[in-house]
KOLTOR-363638 format. One line per field, with one value per residue: x, y, z of N, C-alpha, C, O, CB in turn; residue in one letter. Coordinates in steps of 0.001 Angstrom, whole numbers, plus 500000, padded with zeros to 6 digits. Glycine has a CB too. Layout:
n_px: c(X ...)
n_py: c(Y ...)
n_pz: c(Z ...)
ca_px: c(X ...)
ca_py: c(Y ...)
ca_pz: c(Z ...)
c_px: c(X ...)
c_py: c(Y ...)
c_pz: c(Z ...)
o_px: c(X ...)
o_py: c(Y ...)
o_pz: c(Z ...)
cb_px: c(X ...)
cb_py: c(Y ...)
cb_pz: c(Z ...)
code: c(A ...)
***
This chain:
n_px: c(063401 061487 060870 059423 056307 053637 052556 054622 055389 055149 052572 050436 048525 045653 043531 040067 036676 035593 036754 037248 039471 041195 040080 040374 042020 044338 045882 047162 050621 053413 056037 056139 056353 053912 051282 048871 045665 043377 040295 037550 037101 037730 037657 039222 041721 043979 044479 046628 048787 048556 049570 052222 055584 055210 052766 053398 055203 053461 051808 053738 054233 056098 055345 052385 048903 046485 043330 041158 037886 036465 033781 032471 032706 031079 028467 025188 022230 022782 025466 027103 029975 030919 030557 029223 031498 032816 032059 031237 031149 032042 031465 032291 033494 035577 034548 035746 035201 034421 036674 038528 037676 038138 040912 041826 040999 042473 045179 045563 046234 048703 052322 053643 055639 055211 054647 051984 050203 048751 047478 047927 047643 048943 051038 054388 056603 056610 059500 062394 064085 062340 060695 062591 063167 060673 060421 062273 061205 058550 056206 053317 050621 048110 046051 043371 042074 038931 036478 036458 038555 040129 039079 040870 041521 041894 044294 046038 045679 046545 049064 049624 051415 051603 051638 052494 052081 052566 052129 049219 045668 043785 040863 040658 042565 043417 044826 047214 048035 048522 050662 052622 052880 053806 056279 057663 057481 058842 061435 061919 063932 064424 062050 062251 064092 066568 068640 070505 069388 067794 069679 070754 068851 066687 067056 068415 070958 070448 070177 068613 067863 070189 069968 068471 069054 068360 068259 066850 070154 070104 067425 064817 066677 068111 070809 072214 074241 077699 079553 078273 078335 080911 082140 083860 083860 084525 084519 081849 080519 081355 080183 077458 077156 077727 075626 073421 073845 073662 070953 069596 070398 069247 066484 065561 066266 066098 066752 069317 070679 070582 072049 074572 075207 075484 077756 079716 079914 079716 076626 076275 078251 079978 079666 081606 080485)
n_py: c(623669 622936 623240 621405 620090 618963 616604 615042 613206 610045 609130 608213 609804 609230 609743 609346 608305 607403 608296 607016 605855 607834 608644 606735 605094 603986 604809 604206 603574 605084 603372 601300 597797 595808 593617 592332 590978 589005 587848 585822 586013 588499 589295 587513 588466 590764 588450 586103 587503 590008 589947 589806 590152 590626 591905 594196 595382 595892 597858 599790 600565 599257 597370 596794 595907 594971 594143 592666 592307 589668 589097 591483 591862 590118 588424 589544 589891 588503 588497 586405 584325 582022 578972 575960 573277 573260 570663 568996 567457 567432 570043 573596 576273 579142 582007 583274 585900 587292 587057 588273 590964 591625 591301 593248 595576 595345 595271 597765 599234 598494 598205 597593 595703 593984 590634 588435 586085 582891 580929 577590 574024 572763 574305 575804 574911 576773 578198 579120 580660 581708 583238 585109 586440 587607 589325 591237 592744 595026 594193 591967 590453 588364 585607 584053 580955 579145 576530 574414 575562 577888 579358 578307 579984 582527 582304 581820 584140 586332 585556 584282 583260 580148 578977 576728 575602 573111 569514 569023 569556 572460 574151 576613 579405 581169 580572 579624 581948 583653 582317 582580 585388 585923 584563 586149 588812 588780 588853 591364 594203 595366 594344 592015 593001 591932 591218 589248 586936 585903 585019 582781 580844 578018 576801 579037 578658 576536 574393 572573 574023 573985 572243 573971 575398 576443 578019 576032 574693 571981 569886 567816 565809 565996 567398 570466 570319 570094 571495 573802 575358 575959 578297 578526 579811 579049 576216 575869 576894 575034 572710 573323 573560 570934 569576 570724 569771 567028 566710 567633 565757 563461 564056 565538 564467 565455 568187 567860 566601 568652 570617 569402 569135 571809 572433 570772 568188 564752 563266 560904 560685 559850 561271 562777 563198)
n_pz: c(788244 785301 781788 780483 779458 781615 780716 779927 781753 783518 783147 780544 778057 776229 773424 773674 773344 775575 778271 780763 781898 782731 785023 786919 789724 788930 786460 783092 782818 781325 779679 781502 782074 780603 781272 779427 779338 777706 778471 779681 782293 783847 786477 787785 787964 789625 791105 792626 791763 792752 795237 797710 796498 793726 793806 795285 793515 791433 792564 792891 790336 788732 786965 784996 784839 782488 781848 779482 778820 777337 776932 776414 773731 772537 770582 769724 771834 774169 774192 773052 772884 771824 769804 768286 767363 764070 761863 763813 767120 770645 773093 772958 770831 770847 769109 765973 765000 767291 769006 767342 767295 769962 770129 768291 769593 771968 771107 770041 772167 772956 772605 769328 769215 771306 772159 771049 772670 773008 775500 775565 775597 773523 772814 772691 775295 778266 779607 781610 780024 778099 779766 780596 778181 777636 779822 779227 777243 776260 777239 777147 775360 776385 775605 777009 776779 776634 777075 774225 772977 770676 767616 764843 762737 763766 765152 763032 761433 763013 763625 766051 768922 770471 773781 776345 779731 780593 780220 780422 780932 781552 782899 781777 780438 782408 784849 783793 782473 784626 785770 783767 783682 786291 786220 784390 785380 787843 787040 786203 786655 790007 791011 792653 794416 795248 792905 792582 793546 791514 789803 790886 791200 790342 787000 786052 785037 783483 785154 787860 791055 793794 797023 799801 803050 806449 809734 812437 813246 813703 813193 814177 814501 812173 810489 809207 806311 806987 805423 804586 806775 807110 806291 804178 801221 798602 798684 799380 797138 795201 796230 796074 793311 792495 793745 792454 789861 790343 791196 788925 787005 788086 788306 786104 783327 780706 780893 781891 779770 777855 779172 779393 776684 776010 777401 776550 777683 778827 779151 780540 782364 785395 788666 791184 794189)
ca_px: c(062228 061643 059881 058702 054907 053358 052201 055822 055705 054958 051212 050186 047187 045188 042224 039057 035310 035271 037998 037148 040767 041819 039432 040641 043152 045518 045999 048246 051927 054308 057301 056058 056075 052466 050657 047500 045032 042039 039736 036148 037079 038622 037671 040226 043004 045309 044627 047845 049750 048396 050123 053666 056496 054614 051727 054047 055742 052314 051428 054823 054319 057170 054639 050963 047992 045378 042442 040187 036761 036049 032325 032009 032790 030230 027419 023780 021723 023427 026913 027668 031377 031315 029590 029556 032629 032544 032330 030663 031988 031593 031974 032105 034738 035525 034316 036812 034838 034419 038062 039189 037352 038823 042347 042047 040855 043577 046477 045656 046714 049986 053389 053584 056646 054782 054126 050598 050350 047561 047828 047373 048446 049701 052049 055768 056648 057171 060683 063023 064625 061224 060313 063603 062966 059454 060655 063152 060433 057672 055013 052782 049171 047801 044680 042963 041046 037896 035752 037318 039669 039953 039017 042234 041746 042395 045703 046778 045564 047326 050390 049669 052319 050970 052541 051949 052812 052769 051361 047949 044615 043088 039526 040832 043945 043707 045886 048443 048427 049106 051978 053546 053124 054654 057629 058310 057527 059853 062749 062065 064795 063869 060858 062636 064939 067909 068751 071366 068575 067322 070825 071173 067747 066517 067013 069171 072069 070037 070168 067741 068568 070749 069168 068618 068903 068453 068147 067951 071223 069644 065964 064374 067848 068725 071713 072639 075559 078778 080272 077568 078647 082372 082612 084753 082941 084900 084001 080384 080115 081566 079175 076158 077174 077636 074269 072525 074043 073128 069499 069144 070617 068310 065073 065219 067250 066040 067554 070710 071260 070764 073141 075823 075468 075924 079050 080636 080096 079032 075510 076326 079434 079806 080033 082152 079714)
ca_py: c(623850 622459 623763 620294 620036 617918 615356 614283 612317 608618 608830 608451 610306 608821 610294 608300 608745 606929 608549 606624 605451 608985 608902 605628 605291 603320 605100 603516 604189 604994 602645 600185 596498 595623 592312 592528 589662 588888 586765 585851 586139 589585 589409 586583 589174 590171 587191 585993 588498 591207 589688 589687 591016 591068 592865 595453 595967 596397 599114 600758 600936 598578 596708 597098 594866 595474 593046 592945 591392 589128 589088 592768 591826 589017 588611 589536 590376 587790 588608 585061 584339 580708 578249 574543 573015 572893 569242 568243 567161 567935 571319 574835 576897 580604 582494 584069 587314 587861 587184 589244 592313 591824 591457 594554 596571 595220 595571 599207 599817 597862 598386 596590 594670 593078 589395 588021 584685 582122 579851 576389 572831 572302 575302 575637 574890 577928 577916 580311 581472 582452 584252 586158 587225 588402 590370 592257 593517 596065 593577 590837 590272 586952 585181 582927 580156 578457 575530 573534 576300 579091 579152 578273 581093 583670 582027 581994 585517 587258 585004 584136 582248 579312 578645 575788 575506 571704 568526 568738 570448 573242 574591 577842 579870 582192 580125 579598 583336 584188 581696 583219 586765 585876 584162 587268 590017 588674 589094 592798 594821 596009 593675 591169 593742 591345 590612 588059 585755 585328 584447 581566 579923 576959 577060 580216 578171 575275 573364 572761 574691 573153 572260 575127 575135 577591 577649 575672 573872 570592 569789 566421 564957 566214 568544 571155 569825 570843 572367 575077 576110 576053 579633 578467 580089 578264 574857 575942 577060 573753 571768 573700 573220 569476 569183 571136 568835 565720 566758 567771 564476 562477 564407 566102 564030 566311 569369 567443 566384 569961 571286 568754 569485 573206 572566 569779 567118 563492 563196 559654 560673 559693 562445 562611 564113)
ca_pz: c(787386 783931 780855 779857 779872 782591 780038 779619 782870 783265 782753 779136 777782 774911 773070 773721 773578 776910 779000 782150 782424 783364 786301 787812 790627 788387 785030 782423 783004 780177 779816 782446 781459 780667 781049 778951 779350 777127 779272 780069 783750 784255 787934 788314 788005 789553 791821 793428 791280 793548 796566 797930 795758 792462 794153 795661 792290 790689 793205 792694 788929 788006 785884 785071 784379 781681 781475 778425 779010 776034 776836 775875 772267 772113 769586 770092 773117 775272 773991 772901 772460 771331 768997 768179 766471 762687 761672 764921 768263 771936 773563 772202 770377 770843 767755 765370 764903 768645 769464 766482 767782 771242 769862 767663 770657 772923 770503 769813 773420 773275 771611 768263 769443 772378 771571 771262 773082 773379 776429 774946 775912 772362 772515 773146 776752 778965 780409 782172 778932 777527 780753 780568 776964 777790 780818 778643 776285 776800 777778 776403 775341 776591 775330 777852 776134 777403 776320 773431 772398 769859 766165 764309 761811 764538 765422 761784 760946 763828 763903 767510 769477 771481 774882 777313 780996 780930 779458 781097 780465 782560 782482 781016 780398 783407 785756 783001 782229 785855 785931 782820 784124 787478 785813 783704 786222 788899 786445 785929 787673 791194 791524 793781 795340 795216 791587 792662 793831 790255 789102 791569 791377 789352 785562 785641 784223 782882 786176 789008 792147 794855 798250 800674 804488 807349 811145 813342 812667 813788 813316 814174 814352 810867 810572 807990 805893 807637 804498 804496 807990 807197 805981 803026 800119 797428 798862 799363 795739 794516 796735 795510 791886 792390 794130 791369 788765 790740 791184 787543 786341 788633 788204 784802 782332 779522 781189 782063 778445 777230 779890 778996 775290 775972 778068 776018 778671 778589 780106 781292 783213 786842 789409 792515 795028)
c_px: c(062525 060541 059067 057265 054658 053039 053409 056246 055419 053537 051009 048743 046803 043799 041213 037690 034834 036494 037948 038497 041435 041223 039659 041846 044432 045629 047202 049546 052782 055559 057272 055728 054605 052061 049206 046863 043625 041396 038231 035993 038004 038714 038674 041590 042908 045463 045884 048911 049664 048951 051648 054462 055909 053510 052301 054603 054632 051873 052476 055007 055477 056612 053166 050147 046810 044518 041429 039099 036239 034536 031782 032004 031920 029117 026034 023481 022448 024949 027590 029084 031800 030215 030074 030692 032173 032939 031810 031649 031467 032151 031683 033464 034560 035487 035450 036465 034872 035846 038819 038922 038082 040315 042635 041963 042061 044897 046651 046225 048081 051033 053338 054531 056213 054182 052677 050617 049002 048008 047129 048243 049241 050840 053438 055808 057291 058382 061310 063569 063521 060777 061291 063418 061742 059673 061485 062442 059575 056399 054532 051260 048888 046328 044384 041826 040049 037259 036730 038461 039216 039947 040422 042535 042281 043891 046541 046798 046479 048745 050617 050615 051569 052000 051808 052749 052996 051856 050124 046955 043954 041720 039594 042257 044340 044829 047228 048945 049081 050493 052998 053888 054052 056096 058378 058504 058633 061268 062965 062929 063992 062633 061195 063484 066362 068063 069603 070550 068068 068449 071239 070078 067672 066424 067843 070370 071738 069993 069066 068546 069071 069851 069482 068359 068923 068311 066844 068963 070876 068143 065539 065529 068572 069534 071932 074000 076685 079447 079616 077814 080134 082896 083560 083908 083264 084361 082470 079868 080243 080506 077811 076067 077000 076229 073251 072635 073456 071604 068950 069272 069592 066858 064643 066277 067257 066873 069034 071381 071526 071930 074491 076189 076014 077317 080051 080933 079305 077892 075521 077533 079076 080312 080595 081466 080079)
c_py: c(623327 623026 622676 620278 618850 616592 614519 613391 610885 608289 609160 608874 609888 609382 609157 608922 608331 607079 608134 606242 606591 609258 607777 605920 604706 603567 604395 604294 604006 604227 601518 598903 596173 594188 592577 591155 589751 587653 586926 586048 587254 589743 588459 587242 590395 588839 587189 586987 589799 591075 589725 590628 591497 592085 594217 596162 596537 597751 600200 601154 600325 597732 597061 595996 595502 594287 593523 591881 590930 589212 590376 592794 590714 589430 588640 590048 589761 587774 587224 585131 583026 580100 576811 574325 572672 571434 568377 567981 567820 569324 572475 575440 578410 581115 583387 585555 587999 588085 588213 590672 592617 592055 592827 595671 596555 595682 597046 599918 599269 598214 597268 595426 593648 591816 589135 586512 584093 580982 578585 575180 572307 573258 574919 575754 576160 577492 579230 581237 582301 583557 585418 587055 588131 589560 591516 593105 594561 595494 592457 590889 588777 586683 583952 582179 579600 577428 574642 574272 577450 578723 579327 579446 582341 583513 582280 583460 586475 586749 584795 583012 581463 578875 577756 575840 574050 570794 568081 569786 571127 573661 575854 578323 580832 581796 580108 581013 583936 583594 582347 584642 586787 585549 585310 588466 589944 588891 590555 593420 595544 595310 592828 591909 593247 590579 589355 586800 585106 584657 583103 580504 578905 577517 578252 579832 576839 574119 573634 573372 573674 573197 573496 574735 576456 577107 576925 574750 572395 570607 568346 565456 565106 567503 569179 570586 570724 571842 573753 575968 576375 577464 579685 578610 579306 576847 574838 576057 575750 572735 572065 573353 571715 568987 569555 570173 567472 565699 566846 566449 563438 562779 564937 565726 564897 567570 569022 567237 567716 570709 570713 569103 570903 573386 571499 568640 565889 563358 561926 559577 560450 560950 562075 563646 563917)
c_pz: c(785976 783062 780195 780332 780780 781930 779683 780770 782515 782843 781285 778946 776370 774680 773039 773916 774962 777795 780456 782748 783166 784736 787294 788662 790063 786884 784432 782558 781760 780572 780851 781687 781675 780372 780683 778782 778776 777755 779472 781571 784220 785766 788579 788467 788909 790282 792678 792988 792064 794953 796546 797033 794439 792714 794534 794423 791418 791247 792977 791237 788176 786866 786037 784411 783663 781263 780439 778514 777653 775853 776214 774356 771681 771163 770233 771485 774301 775156 773950 772340 771807 770474 768869 767185 765050 762491 762793 766039 769526 772210 772628 771883 770388 769407 767270 765347 766257 769132 768629 766936 769084 771035 769251 768699 771585 772328 770185 771032 773825 772220 770574 768514 770503 771774 771943 771491 773481 774276 775982 775274 774724 772005 772972 774658 777310 779772 780857 781089 778287 778474 780740 779343 777091 778750 780261 777592 776979 777394 776880 776453 775400 776321 776174 777172 777129 776493 775533 772743 771521 768380 765568 763385 762513 764781 764176 761333 761704 764118 765384 767905 770550 772509 775880 778605 781428 780139 780236 780642 781660 782029 781637 781132 781499 784355 785032 782740 783467 786105 785013 783266 785323 787107 785156 784626 787257 788367 786064 787026 788754 791739 792749 794803 795348 793914 791613 792889 792558 789488 789690 791625 790238 787938 785119 784791 783573 783853 787196 790146 793172 796086 799089 802129 805250 808788 811429 812678 812686 814014 813166 813942 813030 810896 809205 807589 806416 806702 804394 805710 808125 806993 804803 801756 798852 797505 798811 797930 794972 794937 796117 794033 791698 792732 793052 790192 789101 790658 789760 786797 786793 788248 786839 783774 781076 779719 781296 780711 777741 777867 779465 777554 775181 776551 777631 776970 778278 779600 780953 782219 784669 787529 790767 793415 796481)
o_px: c(063675 059426 058136 057026 055376 053240 053261 057361 055440 053317 051362 047844 047537 042992 041474 037560 033824 037200 038531 038667 042167 041791 039175 042606 045503 045485 048140 049568 052866 056084 058285 054915 054106 052447 048409 047447 042781 041895 037708 034881 038974 039706 038957 042510 041849 046473 046170 049834 050596 048816 052271 054064 056092 053331 051763 054490 054829 051599 052146 055851 055827 057326 052745 050632 046206 044931 040914 039362 035642 034060 030742 031366 032005 028855 025743 024345 022695 025631 028513 029357 032913 029099 031184 030841 031247 034021 031926 032842 030566 033166 030942 034455 033512 036301 036035 037321 035299 036186 039660 039834 038583 040912 043588 042767 042603 045651 047780 046649 048561 050686 053025 054271 056790 053279 052203 051004 048219 048826 045901 049468 050134 051533 053648 055126 058372 058309 060823 063518 063735 060510 060888 063499 061785 059167 061413 063009 059828 055601 055238 050676 049371 045461 045066 040732 040303 037471 037718 039244 038082 040723 041071 043689 043031 044659 047615 047836 047117 049530 051689 050614 050964 053101 050649 053954 053524 050927 050004 047336 043607 041453 038678 043068 045486 045705 048248 050150 050081 051390 054118 055050 054987 057029 059589 059578 059296 062199 064060 062681 063017 062191 060509 063579 067290 067662 069443 070958 067920 068201 071994 070337 068475 065805 067976 070769 072632 069794 068638 069770 068450 069034 070605 067548 069439 068249 065841 068665 071291 067653 065848 065381 069556 069030 071845 074847 076626 079861 080293 077542 080582 083981 084030 083316 082355 083816 081871 078899 079362 079991 077102 075024 076225 075707 072330 071624 072828 071029 067952 068376 069121 066098 063480 067095 068301 067615 069896 072524 072567 072709 075436 077358 076895 077995 081101 082070 078351 078155 074847 077810 077992 081243 080103 081825 079536)
o_py: c(623290 623266 622957 620442 617852 615543 613401 612869 610525 607245 610248 608353 610158 609488 608113 609951 608824 606103 608803 606294 606356 610014 607860 606849 604895 602627 604029 605518 602909 604408 600848 598920 596252 593617 592995 590268 590482 586540 588039 586230 586983 590253 588571 586651 591020 588158 588163 587286 590603 591988 589680 591775 592658 593018 595258 597381 597546 598680 601382 601996 600801 597415 597566 595260 596451 593502 594639 590696 591711 589381 590354 593658 590403 590615 587878 590558 590424 587110 586936 585908 582922 580616 576477 575111 571883 571017 567152 568254 568658 569729 572352 575167 578913 580705 584151 586391 589149 589167 588942 591498 593723 592907 593495 596604 597601 596408 597524 601070 599552 598492 596125 594302 592564 591916 589551 585751 584717 580156 578498 575289 571480 573051 573859 576599 576566 576530 580312 582459 583469 584680 586575 588279 589294 590659 592638 594080 594936 596222 592038 591312 588014 587441 582934 582721 579590 577446 574168 573667 577920 577872 580355 579858 583118 584465 582877 583957 587335 587431 585102 581943 582057 578454 578001 576092 573787 571249 566926 570789 570479 573536 576131 577726 581279 582614 580522 581257 584647 584283 582636 585046 587586 586174 585442 589067 590946 589092 590940 593186 596237 595644 592908 591474 594051 589418 588483 585713 583885 583820 582361 579378 578926 578554 578476 580596 576099 572976 574774 573247 572633 574111 573999 573853 577460 575902 577161 574105 571639 571270 567706 564429 564408 568561 568510 570387 571948 572917 574750 577168 576942 577796 580765 577640 578939 576326 573909 575396 575390 571988 571153 572904 571273 568084 568788 569804 566833 564762 566203 566061 562633 561873 564797 566562 565061 567976 569781 567650 567891 571360 571458 569339 571175 574366 571332 568177 565964 563336 561870 558525 560823 561607 561155 564824 564597)
o_pz: c(785538 783524 779440 781529 780726 782543 779189 780763 781338 782228 780830 779606 775419 775604 772440 774579 775464 778048 781309 783966 784128 785524 788422 788392 790639 786102 785140 782428 781208 781671 781053 780763 782797 779353 781523 778158 779294 777590 779433 782065 784928 786287 789772 789032 788963 790103 793374 793746 792042 795769 795485 796828 794070 791932 794158 794292 790740 790487 792880 790930 787096 785914 787078 783551 784164 780409 780517 778307 776911 774730 775557 773755 770493 770962 771154 772199 775309 775936 774711 771425 771292 770409 769284 766249 764863 762903 762739 765909 769481 771642 771653 772560 769985 768579 768038 765637 766366 769611 769155 766961 769285 771693 769652 768679 771944 772977 770072 770942 774923 771072 770906 768086 770586 770942 773000 770604 774198 773871 776009 775237 774905 771009 773561 775239 776881 780535 780528 781228 777961 778045 780857 779447 776692 778522 780762 777099 778124 777984 775962 777451 774563 776757 776065 777010 778334 775280 776093 772010 771610 767945 765762 763265 761922 764636 764247 760897 761097 764777 765906 767295 771442 772156 776215 778584 782509 779473 780646 780039 782648 780834 780863 781840 781536 784639 785583 782780 783364 786591 785434 783231 785368 787612 785335 784646 787524 789146 785652 788209 788466 792838 793767 795951 795445 793824 790758 792479 792509 788619 789062 792050 789305 787700 783916 783912 783163 783442 787375 790188 793385 796196 799087 802407 804759 809029 810756 811673 811807 814927 812161 813279 812787 811273 808175 808461 806301 807135 804148 805683 809122 807470 804445 801283 798107 796531 798268 797557 794191 794105 795690 793558 790851 792079 792771 789594 788256 790104 789435 786048 785990 787907 786462 783388 780446 778824 780854 780518 777107 777170 779209 777248 774365 776244 778251 777059 777504 780803 781982 782796 785116 787063 791421 793403 797352)
cb_px: c(061810 061633 060551 059382 053988 052216 051419 056944 054923 055315 050216 050504 047114 045188 042272 039358 034380 034787 038340 036190 041665 041677 037954 040840 042859 045466 046104 047910 052632 054675 058382 054993 056993 051777 050775 047467 044994 042086 040433 035454 037479 038161 036289 040345 043440 046290 044658 048396 049523 046961 049637 054114 057787 054060 050886 055178 056538 051150 051218 056117 054404 057989 054871 050664 047509 045895 041720 040864 035630 036509 031716 032878 034247 029638 027486 023258 020247 022912 027534 026777 032275 031652 029401 028323 033479 033311 033789 030126 033404 032002 033432 031228 035136 036739 033005 037094 033459 033661 038776 038737 035836 038602 042848 041020 039573 043704 046657 044283 045710 049826 054779 053908 057954 053754 054972 049668 051346 046799 047439 047254 047551 048774 051672 056709 057411 056113 061703 064140 065307 060053 060245 065012 062814 058302 061342 064371 059562 057322 053921 053312 048523 048169 044467 042532 041673 036827 034744 036493 040536 041068 038002 042460 040459 041638 045888 046167 044123 046605 051464 048260 053616 050297 053072 051943 052078 052551 052238 048101 043568 043919 038641 039863 044194 042468 045564 048213 047210 048185 051903 052934 051806 054119 057565 057493 056193 059762 062924 060664 065759 063533 060223 063386 064381 068155 069329 072395 067404 066680 071998 071620 066444 065276 065608 069627 073326 070946 071530 067093 067651 072177 069421 067663 070028 067367 068254 067402 072526 070378 065253 063310 067451 067650 073052 072709 075631 079816 080341 076086 078147 083001 083275 085578 082952 086408 084492 079891 080958 082978 079087 075908 078490 078665 073885 072847 075528 073581 069009 069941 072035 068438 064752 065075 066983 064589 067076 070789 070328 069478 072957 075710 074192 074946 078864 081902 079675 080020 074198 076344 080200 080559 078849 083723 078209)
cb_py: c(625349 620923 624586 618948 619967 618329 615650 615215 612707 607823 609597 607203 611855 607281 611037 607292 608183 605462 609994 605481 604961 610209 609112 604347 604673 601811 606607 603295 603597 606400 603605 600462 595374 596558 591372 593340 589089 588782 586700 584570 584815 590881 589140 585367 589594 591127 586026 584582 588776 591571 588332 588253 590292 589869 592333 595194 594924 595387 598899 600194 602390 597702 595151 598450 593994 596268 592481 592958 592069 587672 588884 593891 591636 588364 587503 588175 590092 586373 589462 584200 584628 579776 578916 573734 571876 573822 569021 566946 567601 566979 571222 575846 576394 581202 583247 583581 587462 586936 585822 589064 592462 590618 590339 594795 596319 593780 594765 599784 599560 596328 598420 597229 595315 593772 588224 588415 584567 581582 580210 576569 571734 572137 576588 576685 573661 578589 577060 579912 580580 581513 583638 585543 586299 587526 589787 591599 592601 597062 594607 589492 590924 586520 584881 583413 579031 579457 576206 572820 575375 580120 580151 576978 581429 583803 580577 581121 585991 587517 585910 583867 582906 578086 579931 574363 576287 571482 567309 568736 569672 574479 574833 578924 580509 582495 578725 578862 584177 583905 580192 583241 587465 584847 582975 587681 590227 587313 588225 593507 595801 597431 592803 589961 593668 590411 591603 588216 586121 586401 585411 581900 580691 576142 577269 581007 578037 574936 573284 571420 575721 573613 570987 576251 574187 578658 578884 575006 574099 569808 570671 566213 563552 566269 568122 572720 569735 569887 571715 574835 575366 575144 580211 577128 581557 578233 574269 577138 578147 573204 571837 575192 573693 568809 569840 572574 568704 565368 567940 568863 563969 562429 565417 567633 562598 566686 570023 566152 565507 570793 571139 567230 569344 574081 572501 570432 567589 562288 563286 558482 561968 558428 563358 562774 563909)
cb_pz: c(787334 783876 779808 780168 778657 783481 778793 779256 784109 784494 783620 778301 777951 774769 771696 774842 772511 776879 778920 782285 781304 782482 786100 787038 791977 788677 784793 780957 784228 779646 780176 783545 782054 779697 782320 777601 780779 775539 780622 779637 784406 783647 788487 787406 786588 790097 790842 793347 789802 793616 797089 797693 795498 791677 795283 796683 791508 790741 794700 793223 788819 788959 785900 784412 785558 780432 782718 776999 779827 775889 778214 776394 771824 773303 768538 769970 773228 775335 775110 771985 773648 772496 767593 767758 767028 761691 761523 764425 767997 773049 773778 772992 768952 771600 767691 763956 764291 769625 769399 765048 767987 772162 768920 766538 771459 773394 769247 769464 774532 773379 772298 766930 769860 773315 772003 770036 774252 772113 777896 773418 776426 771166 773130 772489 777237 779884 779614 783115 777876 777216 782157 780571 775749 778283 782033 778024 775450 775722 777963 776973 774065 778018 773810 779268 775361 777966 775370 772397 771601 770153 765500 763566 761088 765888 765906 760689 761059 765131 763348 768075 770069 770835 775576 776742 782091 782405 779118 782666 779627 782966 783704 781493 779114 784198 786323 781670 781813 787052 785651 781404 784468 788475 784859 782490 786920 789572 785224 785850 787013 790886 790434 793285 796720 796449 790606 793781 794723 789393 789147 792961 791479 789667 785140 786859 785069 781770 786868 789443 792827 795212 799073 800242 805005 807013 812027 814594 813415 814934 812262 813111 814521 809751 811169 808204 804358 808174 803114 804337 809209 806183 807164 803012 799811 797276 800197 800204 795064 794816 798278 795706 791229 793315 795460 790913 788439 792166 792006 786825 786618 790149 789231 784891 781946 779201 782481 782895 777587 777342 781418 779158 774453 776724 779566 775639 780070 778690 779364 780340 783064 787372 789561 792521 794825)
code: c(M T D A P K S H G R K T I T V S L K P Q E L M T H N P R L A R A W T A Q V I T L L P E A F P G V L G E S L T G R A L K D G L W Q L D T V D L R L F G E G R H R N V D D T P A G G G A G M V L R A D V M G R A I D H A R A R M P K E A P L I Y L S P R G K R L D Q A M A Q R L S E G E G V T L I C G R F E G L D E R V I A H Y G I Q E V S I G D F V L S G G E I A A Q A L I D A A V R L I P R V L G N Q A S T E E E S F S E G L L E H P Q Y T R P A I W N G L A I P E I L L S G H H G H I T S W R R A E A E R L T K E R R P D L W R A Y C A A H G R D P D E D Q E L)
***
């Protein structure tokens, strides 16, 4: 038995004029990593995040998802969220006042230390190191853009970090947000079940992952490399390292140069594979 009041468990209780959260099947959990998403398409979540290992971890309370419907903070009868670009031009821009209200509402429900990120093609590229840093925090608030983007004053006022998932343009930030969340959530302890798998995969040491094989031993006349069937773990480890280096050098020269710089190696060296 314990004298601690029941409110000291994992469920957090907050005072609200609209306490509907306490009546839902998924109340907010204290200390769980939180992915908060400001979006015009809240119905797009959890999407694929609700499947497989991330979906199971979501149900088990290892992380939680909080969507904030931007439309609810819109202007006027029709809850408009955008307007024409100042100075002219095609498309529409998300309004600063609308987004500001949504951010203030959302951030009141998040730890102050949780980063505020806008998914944008002009942002810093998402990589494994960033995903690792995010997974080690308490969560993240993500802003999903639409149309021609977000009023720059919002980005400056809130000190928003811009993050990109690649040099291409999507219709909105929802797909990018799901990619970022997945990359971070899978690094949370116990989500994958086998933490060693995250230590051996692509980018964990700055290299692409080595080739993988499984049964049957021969398929369509193609055999698994003999060394992987040798049972000699030292030789297998060396082979996998060499293959990871070869693939990285061939396919991602940028990663290879960074890896060599970090390990005091010549990126133009020849390899004995």
